[in-house]
C-alpha beads as a LAMMPS data file, in Angstrom:
LAMMPS data file: protein, C-alpha beads

350 atoms
349 bonds

1 atom types
1 bond types

-500.0 500.0 xlo xhi
-500.0 500.0 ylo yhi
-500.0 500.0 zlo zhi

Masses

1 110.0

Atoms # bond

1 1 1 235.265 -116.386 -169.861
2 1 1 238.078 -114.592 -168.095
3 1 1 238.717 -110.801 -168.881
4 1 1 242.763 -109.621 -168.890
5 1 1 243.992 -106.345 -169.548
6 1 1 246.141 -105.645 -171.870
7 1 1 248.962 -102.539 -170.974
8 1 1 251.126 -101.589 -173.850
9 1 1 252.019 -98.397 -171.953
10 1 1 252.147 -96.035 -175.103
11 1 1 253.195 -92.550 -174.706
12 1 1 252.206 -89.893 -177.021
13 1 1 254.364 -87.327 -175.949
14 1 1 251.542 -85.253 -174.102
15 1 1 252.747 -86.506 -170.543
16 1 1 256.226 -87.305 -169.410
17 1 1 257.534 -90.354 -168.924
18 1 1 256.560 -90.688 -165.369
19 1 1 253.180 -89.659 -165.798
20 1 1 252.339 -92.303 -168.042
21 1 1 253.710 -94.678 -165.697
22 1 1 251.684 -93.200 -162.917
23 1 1 248.204 -93.598 -164.909
24 1 1 248.877 -96.711 -166.439
25 1 1 249.705 -98.148 -163.047
26 1 1 246.343 -96.312 -161.552
27 1 1 244.537 -98.354 -164.090
28 1 1 246.435 -101.678 -163.180
29 1 1 245.680 -101.616 -159.762
30 1 1 242.006 -100.387 -160.688
31 1 1 241.573 -103.653 -162.652
32 1 1 241.806 -105.757 -159.421
33 1 1 238.877 -103.631 -157.655
34 1 1 237.055 -104.131 -160.775
35 1 1 236.771 -108.035 -160.494
36 1 1 239.296 -108.704 -163.608
37 1 1 241.307 -111.477 -163.775
38 1 1 244.622 -110.657 -164.914
39 1 1 246.811 -107.491 -165.757
40 1 1 249.487 -108.081 -168.270
41 1 1 252.220 -105.822 -169.750
42 1 1 253.739 -105.322 -172.973
43 1 1 257.788 -105.358 -173.464
44 1 1 258.845 -103.302 -176.416
45 1 1 262.488 -101.032 -177.004
46 1 1 263.917 -97.875 -178.432
47 1 1 260.466 -95.914 -179.715
48 1 1 258.805 -93.063 -177.846
49 1 1 255.297 -93.908 -178.868
50 1 1 254.280 -97.320 -179.630
51 1 1 255.361 -98.828 -175.735
52 1 1 257.566 -97.695 -173.071
53 1 1 257.889 -100.782 -170.786
54 1 1 261.567 -102.073 -171.731
55 1 1 261.179 -104.359 -168.662
56 1 1 257.511 -105.902 -167.843
57 1 1 258.373 -107.995 -165.306
58 1 1 260.129 -105.266 -163.194
59 1 1 256.411 -103.311 -163.591
60 1 1 254.953 -106.292 -162.793
61 1 1 256.437 -106.959 -159.317
62 1 1 255.406 -103.151 -158.377
63 1 1 251.622 -104.261 -159.543
64 1 1 252.387 -106.887 -157.392
65 1 1 253.057 -105.484 -154.008
66 1 1 250.087 -103.027 -154.131
67 1 1 247.431 -105.894 -155.413
68 1 1 246.621 -109.131 -153.324
69 1 1 244.163 -111.022 -156.093
70 1 1 245.065 -110.402 -159.278
71 1 1 247.531 -112.171 -161.751
72 1 1 249.925 -110.084 -163.071
73 1 1 252.606 -110.972 -166.070
74 1 1 254.219 -110.030 -168.978
75 1 1 252.554 -109.894 -172.853
76 1 1 255.250 -110.888 -173.582
77 1 1 259.080 -110.876 -172.382
78 1 1 261.377 -110.985 -175.602
79 1 1 263.212 -114.459 -174.661
80 1 1 264.755 -113.977 -178.230
81 1 1 266.602 -110.696 -177.008
82 1 1 268.457 -110.623 -173.739
83 1 1 270.084 -113.972 -172.120
84 1 1 266.954 -116.425 -171.810
85 1 1 268.593 -117.478 -168.119
86 1 1 267.952 -113.394 -167.054
87 1 1 263.968 -114.030 -167.882
88 1 1 264.331 -117.504 -166.211
89 1 1 265.826 -115.673 -163.171
90 1 1 263.544 -112.517 -162.904
91 1 1 260.074 -114.891 -163.772
92 1 1 261.009 -116.960 -160.953
93 1 1 261.508 -113.587 -159.066
94 1 1 257.668 -112.609 -159.811
95 1 1 256.260 -115.841 -159.150
96 1 1 257.631 -115.505 -155.500
97 1 1 257.090 -111.705 -154.774
98 1 1 253.555 -112.464 -156.248
99 1 1 252.925 -115.455 -154.579
100 1 1 252.553 -117.390 -157.192
101 1 1 250.150 -114.421 -159.201
102 1 1 252.813 -114.364 -162.503
103 1 1 251.880 -115.247 -165.768
104 1 1 254.859 -114.951 -168.382
105 1 1 254.551 -114.490 -171.782
106 1 1 257.225 -115.002 -174.545
107 1 1 257.414 -113.431 -177.862
108 1 1 259.628 -113.266 -180.960
109 1 1 259.847 -109.460 -180.524
110 1 1 258.271 -106.819 -183.094
111 1 1 259.948 -104.604 -185.320
112 1 1 263.148 -104.084 -187.022
113 1 1 264.213 -101.081 -184.428
114 1 1 263.936 -102.953 -181.350
115 1 1 266.632 -105.580 -182.451
116 1 1 268.663 -102.888 -183.886
117 1 1 269.214 -101.287 -180.953
118 1 1 270.551 -104.599 -179.494
119 1 1 272.728 -105.226 -182.598
120 1 1 270.604 -108.449 -183.490
121 1 1 269.632 -109.774 -186.725
122 1 1 265.672 -110.064 -186.972
123 1 1 266.819 -113.080 -189.714
124 1 1 268.189 -114.773 -186.133
125 1 1 264.508 -114.470 -184.518
126 1 1 263.372 -117.862 -184.959
127 1 1 266.359 -119.686 -183.750
128 1 1 266.859 -117.341 -180.954
129 1 1 262.985 -118.017 -179.986
130 1 1 263.380 -121.858 -179.983
131 1 1 266.347 -121.448 -177.741
132 1 1 265.098 -118.757 -174.918
133 1 1 262.090 -121.022 -174.343
134 1 1 264.022 -124.207 -174.691
135 1 1 266.279 -122.730 -171.923
136 1 1 263.888 -121.123 -169.820
137 1 1 261.550 -123.889 -169.640
138 1 1 264.456 -126.469 -168.765
139 1 1 265.799 -123.540 -166.002
140 1 1 262.490 -123.631 -164.430
141 1 1 261.493 -127.599 -164.151
142 1 1 265.103 -129.100 -163.989
143 1 1 267.231 -129.090 -160.499
144 1 1 270.374 -128.482 -162.338
145 1 1 270.737 -128.408 -166.553
146 1 1 273.093 -127.512 -169.244
147 1 1 272.595 -125.992 -173.010
148 1 1 274.479 -125.795 -175.837
149 1 1 272.696 -123.896 -179.208
150 1 1 273.551 -121.953 -182.190
151 1 1 273.086 -118.560 -180.400
152 1 1 273.213 -119.300 -176.515
153 1 1 275.032 -121.996 -174.198
154 1 1 274.607 -122.391 -170.721
155 1 1 276.774 -124.357 -168.466
156 1 1 276.213 -126.681 -165.665
157 1 1 273.909 -124.646 -163.324
158 1 1 270.838 -124.514 -160.973
159 1 1 268.558 -121.873 -161.406
160 1 1 268.155 -119.860 -157.594
161 1 1 265.310 -118.770 -156.810
162 1 1 263.438 -121.521 -157.707
163 1 1 260.025 -120.711 -159.042
164 1 1 256.923 -120.997 -156.556
165 1 1 254.388 -122.474 -158.878
166 1 1 254.898 -125.744 -160.012
167 1 1 256.442 -127.506 -162.603
168 1 1 256.710 -123.886 -163.573
169 1 1 254.961 -120.107 -163.693
170 1 1 252.255 -119.973 -165.807
171 1 1 253.347 -119.598 -169.551
172 1 1 252.171 -118.154 -172.446
173 1 1 253.105 -117.752 -176.173
174 1 1 252.524 -114.631 -178.397
175 1 1 251.678 -115.595 -181.652
176 1 1 250.001 -114.474 -185.214
177 1 1 249.699 -118.127 -186.006
178 1 1 252.755 -119.146 -187.769
179 1 1 253.517 -122.824 -187.436
180 1 1 256.710 -122.784 -185.609
181 1 1 255.438 -120.887 -182.855
182 1 1 252.474 -123.191 -182.617
183 1 1 254.318 -125.954 -182.656
184 1 1 256.435 -124.578 -179.697
185 1 1 253.248 -124.467 -178.083
186 1 1 252.422 -127.698 -178.471
187 1 1 255.812 -128.981 -177.362
188 1 1 255.513 -127.160 -174.528
189 1 1 251.868 -127.784 -173.821
190 1 1 251.610 -123.572 -173.383
191 1 1 248.718 -121.902 -174.132
192 1 1 248.708 -118.642 -176.617
193 1 1 247.496 -115.540 -177.333
194 1 1 246.941 -113.841 -180.679
195 1 1 244.804 -111.389 -182.311
196 1 1 241.657 -112.540 -184.074
197 1 1 238.173 -110.455 -185.189
198 1 1 235.908 -113.395 -186.329
199 1 1 235.302 -117.424 -186.463
200 1 1 237.278 -117.685 -190.066
201 1 1 240.409 -116.382 -188.552
202 1 1 240.065 -118.303 -185.347
203 1 1 239.396 -121.433 -186.765
204 1 1 242.569 -121.063 -188.988
205 1 1 244.873 -120.769 -186.012
206 1 1 243.063 -123.267 -184.257
207 1 1 243.484 -126.046 -187.239
208 1 1 246.941 -124.944 -187.621
209 1 1 247.549 -125.323 -183.952
210 1 1 246.057 -129.303 -183.800
211 1 1 248.177 -129.371 -186.991
212 1 1 251.320 -128.909 -184.952
213 1 1 250.092 -130.898 -181.598
214 1 1 249.723 -133.753 -183.910
215 1 1 253.463 -133.547 -185.333
216 1 1 254.502 -133.189 -181.724
217 1 1 252.555 -136.060 -180.511
218 1 1 250.176 -134.294 -178.406
219 1 1 247.155 -136.337 -177.496
220 1 1 243.975 -134.689 -179.083
221 1 1 242.397 -134.481 -175.269
222 1 1 246.097 -132.531 -174.048
223 1 1 245.667 -130.058 -177.316
224 1 1 242.095 -129.176 -176.745
225 1 1 243.202 -128.669 -172.812
226 1 1 246.008 -125.932 -174.236
227 1 1 243.189 -124.571 -177.189
228 1 1 240.998 -124.155 -174.305
229 1 1 243.213 -121.343 -172.679
230 1 1 244.194 -119.481 -175.269
231 1 1 243.139 -115.649 -175.234
232 1 1 242.529 -113.114 -177.883
233 1 1 243.560 -109.676 -178.023
234 1 1 241.018 -106.992 -178.059
235 1 1 240.813 -103.503 -178.703
236 1 1 238.215 -102.078 -176.368
237 1 1 236.455 -98.875 -175.892
238 1 1 233.158 -98.288 -174.261
239 1 1 231.405 -94.999 -173.621
240 1 1 227.572 -93.978 -172.553
241 1 1 226.540 -93.530 -176.186
242 1 1 227.721 -94.767 -180.001
243 1 1 228.828 -91.336 -181.192
244 1 1 231.253 -90.344 -178.188
245 1 1 232.721 -94.202 -178.059
246 1 1 232.956 -93.997 -181.723
247 1 1 234.964 -90.157 -182.107
248 1 1 237.489 -91.338 -178.809
249 1 1 238.021 -95.039 -180.253
250 1 1 238.682 -93.671 -183.695
251 1 1 241.407 -91.260 -182.491
252 1 1 242.933 -93.850 -180.389
253 1 1 242.891 -96.508 -183.636
254 1 1 244.919 -93.427 -185.499
255 1 1 247.248 -92.999 -182.922
256 1 1 248.005 -96.766 -182.990
257 1 1 248.307 -96.143 -186.775
258 1 1 250.773 -93.543 -186.344
259 1 1 252.740 -95.358 -183.416
260 1 1 253.395 -98.894 -185.433
261 1 1 254.218 -96.500 -188.374
262 1 1 256.844 -95.060 -186.264
263 1 1 258.035 -98.616 -185.040
264 1 1 258.509 -99.511 -188.933
265 1 1 256.398 -102.581 -189.111
266 1 1 253.642 -103.540 -191.132
267 1 1 251.422 -105.553 -189.658
268 1 1 250.320 -108.909 -191.477
269 1 1 246.537 -110.142 -191.473
270 1 1 246.022 -111.644 -187.783
271 1 1 248.253 -109.627 -185.950
272 1 1 246.921 -107.987 -182.892
273 1 1 246.343 -104.582 -184.276
274 1 1 243.820 -106.055 -187.408
275 1 1 244.485 -103.646 -189.599
276 1 1 246.416 -106.298 -192.115
277 1 1 248.096 -104.481 -195.910
278 1 1 246.028 -101.598 -195.517
279 1 1 248.462 -99.862 -193.468
280 1 1 250.496 -98.659 -196.221
281 1 1 247.621 -98.084 -198.585
282 1 1 246.513 -94.704 -199.521
283 1 1 244.138 -92.643 -196.686
284 1 1 240.995 -93.916 -198.317
285 1 1 241.964 -97.285 -198.018
286 1 1 243.010 -96.743 -194.584
287 1 1 240.256 -94.964 -193.247
288 1 1 238.183 -97.952 -194.477
289 1 1 239.880 -100.832 -192.848
290 1 1 239.662 -98.602 -189.466
291 1 1 236.028 -98.417 -190.065
292 1 1 236.274 -102.033 -190.465
293 1 1 238.392 -102.284 -187.544
294 1 1 235.793 -100.410 -185.240
295 1 1 233.082 -102.703 -186.316
296 1 1 234.721 -105.803 -185.136
297 1 1 236.076 -104.353 -182.150
298 1 1 234.278 -104.343 -178.858
299 1 1 233.403 -100.803 -179.030
300 1 1 230.539 -98.698 -178.665
301 1 1 227.762 -98.341 -176.309
302 1 1 227.797 -100.763 -173.198
303 1 1 224.702 -103.411 -174.887
304 1 1 226.950 -102.943 -178.391
305 1 1 229.855 -104.275 -176.606
306 1 1 228.110 -107.072 -174.844
307 1 1 227.026 -108.108 -177.994
308 1 1 230.590 -108.421 -179.264
309 1 1 231.793 -110.125 -176.488
310 1 1 228.937 -112.767 -176.959
311 1 1 230.098 -113.428 -180.533
312 1 1 233.285 -114.023 -179.298
313 1 1 232.156 -116.394 -176.330
314 1 1 229.792 -118.254 -178.992
315 1 1 232.813 -119.231 -181.183
316 1 1 234.776 -120.429 -178.665
317 1 1 237.091 -117.685 -177.043
318 1 1 237.452 -118.393 -172.927
319 1 1 239.927 -115.764 -172.510
320 1 1 239.575 -112.246 -173.535
321 1 1 243.011 -109.953 -173.636
322 1 1 241.467 -106.457 -173.206
323 1 1 243.413 -103.127 -174.308
324 1 1 241.883 -100.104 -172.636
325 1 1 244.779 -98.047 -172.836
326 1 1 245.714 -97.784 -176.408
327 1 1 246.676 -94.576 -179.022
328 1 1 246.970 -91.969 -176.749
329 1 1 243.578 -92.229 -175.204
330 1 1 243.283 -89.381 -172.094
331 1 1 243.546 -91.211 -169.390
332 1 1 240.025 -90.602 -167.645
333 1 1 238.144 -92.084 -170.758
334 1 1 240.230 -95.410 -170.831
335 1 1 239.338 -95.622 -166.855
336 1 1 235.463 -94.603 -167.915
337 1 1 235.638 -97.795 -170.310
338 1 1 236.916 -100.454 -167.904
339 1 1 234.898 -99.426 -165.396
340 1 1 231.891 -99.601 -167.710
341 1 1 232.789 -103.108 -169.416
342 1 1 233.432 -104.507 -165.144
343 1 1 229.572 -103.292 -164.401
344 1 1 228.058 -103.822 -167.940
345 1 1 229.961 -106.630 -169.135
346 1 1 231.601 -109.208 -167.415
347 1 1 228.283 -109.780 -164.954
348 1 1 226.615 -110.998 -167.972
349 1 1 228.860 -113.164 -169.108
350 1 1 230.469 -114.841 -166.035

Bonds

1 1 1 2
2 1 2 3
3 1 3 4
4 1 4 5
5 1 5 6
6 1 6 7
7 1 7 8
8 1 8 9
9 1 9 10
10 1 10 11
11 1 11 12
12 1 12 13
13 1 13 14
14 1 14 15
15 1 15 16
16 1 16 17
17 1 17 18
18 1 18 19
19 1 19 20
20 1 20 21
21 1 21 22
22 1 22 23
23 1 23 24
24 1 24 25
25 1 25 26
26 1 26 27
27 1 27 28
28 1 28 29
29 1 29 30
30 1 30 31
31 1 31 32
32 1 32 33
33 1 33 34
34 1 34 35
35 1 35 36
36 1 36 37
37 1 37 38
38 1 38 39
39 1 39 40
40 1 40 41
41 1 41 42
42 1 42 43
43 1 43 44
44 1 44 45
45 1 45 46
46 1 46 47
47 1 47 48
48 1 48 49
49 1 49 50
50 1 50 51
51 1 51 52
52 1 52 53
53 1 53 54
54 1 54 55
55 1 55 56
56 1 56 57
57 1 57 58
58 1 58 59
59 1 59 60
60 1 60 61
61 1 61 62
62 1 62 63
63 1 63 64
64 1 64 65
65 1 65 66
66 1 66 67
67 1 67 68
68 1 68 69
69 1 69 70
70 1 70 71
71 1 71 72
72 1 72 73
73 1 73 74
74 1 74 75
75 1 75 76
76 1 76 77
77 1 77 78
78 1 78 79
79 1 79 80
80 1 80 81
81 1 81 82
82 1 82 83
83 1 83 84
84 1 84 85
85 1 85 86
86 1 86 87
87 1 87 88
88 1 88 89
89 1 89 90
90 1 90 91
91 1 91 92
92 1 92 93
93 1 93 94
94 1 94 95
95 1 95 96
96 1 96 97
97 1 97 98
98 1 98 99
99 1 99 100
100 1 100 101
101 1 101 102
102 1 102 103
103 1 103 104
104 1 104 105
105 1 105 106
106 1 106 107
107 1 107 108
108 1 108 109
109 1 109 110
110 1 110 111
111 1 111 112
112 1 112 113
113 1 113 114
114 1 114 115
115 1 115 116
116 1 116 117
117 1 117 118
118 1 118 119
119 1 119 120
120 1 120 121
121 1 121 122
122 1 122 123
123 1 123 124
124 1 124 125
125 1 125 126
126 1 126 127
127 1 127 128
128 1 128 129
129 1 129 130
130 1 130 131
131 1 131 132
132 1 132 133
133 1 133 134
134 1 134 135
135 1 135 136
136 1 136 137
137 1 137 138
138 1 138 139
139 1 139 140
140 1 140 141
141 1 141 142
142 1 142 143
143 1 143 144
144 1 144 145
145 1 145 146
146 1 146 147
147 1 147 148
148 1 148 149
149 1 149 150
150 1 150 151
151 1 151 152
152 1 152 153
153 1 153 154
154 1 154 155
155 1 155 156
156 1 156 157
157 1 157 158
158 1 158 159
159 1 159 160
160 1 160 161
161 1 161 162
162 1 162 163
163 1 163 164
164 1 164 165
165 1 165 166
166 1 166 167
167 1 167 168
168 1 168 169
169 1 169 170
170 1 170 171
171 1 171 172
172 1 172 173
173 1 173 174
174 1 174 175
175 1 175 176
176 1 176 177
177 1 177 178
178 1 178 179
179 1 179 180
180 1 180 181
181 1 181 182
182 1 182 183
183 1 183 184
184 1 184 185
185 1 185 186
186 1 186 187
187 1 187 188
188 1 188 189
189 1 189 190
190 1 190 191
191 1 191 192
192 1 192 193
193 1 193 194
194 1 194 195
195 1 195 196
196 1 196 197
197 1 197 198
198 1 198 199
199 1 199 200
200 1 200 201
201 1 201 202
202 1 202 203
203 1 203 204
204 1 204 205
205 1 205 206
206 1 206 207
207 1 207 208
208 1 208 209
209 1 209 210
210 1 210 211
211 1 211 212
212 1 212 213
213 1 213 214
214 1 214 215
215 1 215 216
216 1 216 217
217 1 217 218
218 1 218 219
219 1 219 220
220 1 220 221
221 1 221 222
222 1 222 223
223 1 223 224
224 1 224 225
225 1 225 226
226 1 226 227
227 1 227 228
228 1 228 229
229 1 229 230
230 1 230 231
231 1 231 232
232 1 232 233
233 1 233 234
234 1 234 235
235 1 235 236
236 1 236 237
237 1 237 238
238 1 238 239
239 1 239 240
240 1 240 241
241 1 241 242
242 1 242 243
243 1 243 244
244 1 244 245
245 1 245 246
246 1 246 247
247 1 247 248
248 1 248 249
249 1 249 250
250 1 250 251
251 1 251 252
252 1 252 253
253 1 253 254
254 1 254 255
255 1 255 256
256 1 256 257
257 1 257 258
258 1 258 259
259 1 259 260
260 1 260 261
261 1 261 262
262 1 262 263
263 1 263 264
264 1 264 265
265 1 265 266
266 1 266 267
267 1 267 268
268 1 268 269
269 1 269 270
270 1 270 271
271 1 271 272
272 1 272 273
273 1 273 274
274 1 274 275
275 1 275 276
276 1 276 277
277 1 277 278
278 1 278 279
279 1 279 280
280 1 280 281
281 1 281 282
282 1 282 283
283 1 283 284
284 1 284 285
285 1 285 286
286 1 286 287
287 1 287 288
288 1 288 289
289 1 289 290
290 1 290 291
291 1 291 292
292 1 292 293
293 1 293 294
294 1 294 295
295 1 295 296
296 1 296 297
297 1 297 298
298 1 298 299
299 1 299 300
300 1 300 301
301 1 301 302
302 1 302 303
303 1 303 304
304 1 304 305
305 1 305 306
306 1 306 307
307 1 307 308
308 1 308 309
309 1 309 310
310 1 310 311
311 1 311 312
312 1 312 313
313 1 313 314
314 1 314 315
315 1 315 316
316 1 316 317
317 1 317 318
318 1 318 319
319 1 319 320
320 1 320 321
321 1 321 322
322 1 322 323
323 1 323 324
324 1 324 325
325 1 325 326
326 1 326 327
327 1 327 328
328 1 328 329
329 1 329 330
330 1 330 331
331 1 331 332
332 1 332 333
333 1 333 334
334 1 334 335
335 1 335 336
336 1 336 337
337 1 337 338
338 1 338 339
339 1 339 340
340 1 340 341
341 1 341 342
342 1 342 343
343 1 343 344
344 1 344 345
345 1 345 346
346 1 346 347
347 1 347 348
348 1 348 349
349 1 349 350
């Protein structure tokens, strides 16, 4: 099992943006020292609380210069927003300056506010995402190519710089399990990542992926190879005792709920937050949803966290995308949680 650290880079308003960046970067660099396998950075726009990282590849390049082993990447670049050639170029640059340690994620995007700021209709997202992925993959793998689509056009051109990793930088797709996105994952043989709380949810997405893989004439062995690389998102908070962890994580979950509400998003079942339609329910139902979420999270004292990871491994999860810093949790508590997980959980699983 491999362990990736996921940084949304949230700002609760208690610190300046510069302070938030400094503290989050410290955690990213610390992740290498603690033995984690990768650090991924989110991309979001125009919301002061949910995330303040409009260009994750820029931040990833900074982290690459301060580390030597850990993989660094984006979770994920919103390829349906800028011109895809920009993602292809900057992704190739990160692959070079990191000496092949780049993990480049692709996503449709998240929330109406982000796209309103760029004058893009959310009704166009599926087409823009498909075209953006097609353009980026061709730019990385073809010596020269051209493209004409509904939203993007590229004249005959050759990408420079060329990626260091062949045939292209390690790439991933963010998904909530939609057939359209899973079909693209099968078409390009790209692993994907998603939020899952239990075996039923995991099996549902697995079955949907293999259905799309068959539609793309992917062999069972190739489909299994893609599935084996997928990652599952989990919030994580560990402390020395259960009550302390519960109180701290509860505040972070409430902060996450508030930040998504400010973004104008009502999460659907299976989305990374895992809170589902109860998001807009009355306070009592919301509290019940958060309580259920706590029960499924990697949270509590180290022993409980280890049990939860063992459960995920037993149902076929090979890669965990771990969010330690969420919902305005204090920096020192997120750092302590990362250290406890690295010391008490990872050695028991690997």
